C-alpha positions, 0 to 999 in steps of 0.5 A, spaced: 287 289 220 290 285 226 289 277 226 284 277 232 280 282 228 281 278 221 279 273 224 272 275 227 271 278 221 271 271 218 267 268 224 261 273 223 261 270 215 257 265 219 255 267 225 251 273 227 257 278 230 257 278 238 262 282 242 263 277 246 266 272 241 273 269 243 277 266 238 283 261 240 288 257 237 286 249 237 290 243 236 296 242 232 294 240 225 299 238 219 295 241 214 289 246 216 289 251 221 284 250 227 282 255 232 276 254 237 270 260 237 266 261 243 260 266 241 254 267 245 255 261 249 256 256 243 262 253 241 265 252 234 271 250 230 274 255 225 279 252 220 283 255 215 283 249 209 289 248 206 287 250 198 294 248 196 293 241 198 286 240 196 286 244 190 278 244 189 275 246 196 267 247 194 267 240 191 271 238 198 266 241 202 260 238 198 264 232 200 263 232 207 256 235 207 253 229 203 257 224 208 256 227 214 248 228 212 247 221 210 250 219 217 246 224 221 240 220 217 242 214 219 243 215 226 236 219 227 233 212 224 237 208 229 234 213 234 241 214 236 241 220 242 246 227 242 247 226 235 250 233 234 256 229 238 256 223 233 257 227 227 261 233 224 255 239 223 258 244 218 256 251 219 253 255 212 255 263 211 249 268 211 249 266 203 248 259 204 255 256 203 259 251 206 266 255 206 268 263 206 273 265 201 278 271 203 280 276 198 287 274 200 285 267 197 284 263 203 279 258 204 275 257 211 270 253 214 266 253 221 263 247 224 260 245 231 265 244 237 263 237 240 264 238 247 266 233 253 271 230 247 278 227 247 282 223 242 288 219 243 295 219 239 297 213 243 293 206 242 292 199 246 289 193 244 282 195 248 282 203 244 284 199 237 278 195 238 273 201 239 277 204 233 276 198 229 268 199 230 268 206 229 272 206 222 268 200 221 261 203 222 263 209 218 264 205 212 258 201 213 253 207 214 256 210 207 256 204 203 249 206 201 251 213 200 246 215 194 248 219 188 255 219 184 262 217 187 264 222 192 270 227 189 277 225 189 280 231 193 287 228 192 287 224 186 291 218 186 292 219 193 293 211 195 294 209 188 300 204 188 301 204 181 301 212 181 306 212 187 311 208 183 311 211 177 313 218 181 318 214 184 321 211 178 322 218 175 325 221 181 330 215 181 331 216 174 332 224 175 336 223 181 335 231 182 340 231 189 344 226 187 343 221 192 342 215 188 348 211 189 348 210 197 341 207 197 341 203 190 339 197 195 333 200 197 331 202 191 332 194 188 327 192 195 322 197 192 322 194 186 322 187 188 316 188 191 313 193 186 308 187 182 305 184 189 304 191 191 300 193 185 295 188 185 289 192 189 289 196 182 289 190 177 284 187 181 279 193 180 280 193 173 278 186 173 272 188 176 273 184 182 275 189 187 271 195 188 272 202 190 268 204 197 267 211 201 273 211 204 276 216 210 283 215 206 287 218 214 284 212 219 289 214 224 287 213 232 287 221 233 282 221 228 276 219 233 273 223 238 272 219 245 267 221 251 269 222 258 268 214 259 272 212 252 267 211 248 267 213 241 263 219 239 264 220 232 270 220 226 272 227 224 278 230 219 273 228 213 277 232 208 280 225 205 274 222 205 273 219 198 273 213 193 278 207 196 279 200 197 277 198 204 284 194 205 287 201 205 283 204 210 284 198 214 292 198 212 293 205 214 290 204 221 295 198 222 301 202 219 300 208 224 297 204 231 300 198 231 307 200 230 311 199 236 316 204 234 316 211 232 314 213 225 321 216 224 325 211 229 333 211 228 333 204 232 330 199 228 330 194 233 324 199 236 320 197 230 315 191 229 308 190 229 304 189 235 299 183 234 295 185 240 292 191 237 292 188 230 288 183 233 284 189 237 283 193 231 281 187 226 276 184 230 273 191 232 272 193 225 270 186 222 264 186 228 261 192 223 264 192 216 264 184 215 256 185 213 257 189 207 265 186 205 265 181 199 270 175 201 275 178 196 276 184 201 276 181 207 281 176 205 285 182 203 285 187 209 291 184 212 295 185 205 293 192 206 296 193 212 303 191 208 301 195 202 300 202 206 307 201 209 310 200 203 306 205 199 309 210 205 316 207 205 315 209 197 313 216 199 319 218 204 324 215 199 321 219 193 322 225 197 329 223 200 331 222 192 327 229 190 332 233 195 326 233 201 321 238 197 314 235 200 315 232 207 318 238 213 325 235 216 328 236 222 335 234 220 338 232 213 337 224 212 330 225 216 327 222 209 332 216 209 330 215 217 323 215 216 324 211 209 328 206 213 323 206 219 317 204 215 321 199 211 323 195 217 315 195 219 314 193 212 319 187 213 315 185 220 309 185 217 311 180 212 315 176 217 308 176 221 303 175 215 300 169 216 298 170 223 295 177 221 291 173 216 289 167 221 286 173 226 282 177 220 279 170 218 277 168 225 275 175 226 271 175 220 267 168 222 266 170 229 
């Protein structure tokens, strides 16, 4: 069976066979393979789920179903129009299952395609404000999600204590023999370790709650309409329990960096405070009503935490000999590490102003 016939066979597990069905590659996702499907004048997105990263696909799909169903009910109660463009819609198989597993072991899902939509990779303060409103509203709508907490699709994904334990094991093993040249950077990581594990300590003390988080709050995970108004939040594979400061921080890490994630010139890298302020004001406009004072007080800290966490993750992979992240050249992970660390230093230098912005936004 050729690739085209194989894909059609998969699609027809979800919808009725149609001779005019067209399937074309869609986007350049880092984790899942995506295709646009047009069948009988209706459009869908077909995705192969990376079951090496998301090891429990049934629970993953159940998470997404619970989240999208709850958001749909909220939108209906608000009298929102065009709801199918404002929340993802999973298409079950003919057997009523939310995924199809091939004999090869690959898992697939089908969703309705949201037409006349676009996403951005670059951000400006106005788009940052709208993105903040989108992720704030997303968390607000899911704050009263009924039932048990969602399944943790990637265990300890934003757990700094666990990330540091892995880092320390890598330092101890020094498998690639690279430790001697980066000893100073190891010390920089360890100097900040106590502060960066603060959220886990506060959670154990019962002071910092876990809420339903997106856990991948990049601007390109928001769909906008042709007028740059937010349609919906997408890429829900990592939606699971977490701290709101992590979601806030990950957007700042990825969206408010004046340089690239792997910028070789540290002079290019700093925090863009205009984007930080836009996002903070948009986020708190929708989220302030359900957050505790402690959570609000630690949002700016979240930007430091997630940048530190990504520094540790890139650094761990470099010390291990580049076994996790794809690299384009031998020192790529070290360049990434240093670029993230430079952003962390900029966040530390601007922390008082970031904190002032957050608290001012929470009051207004």
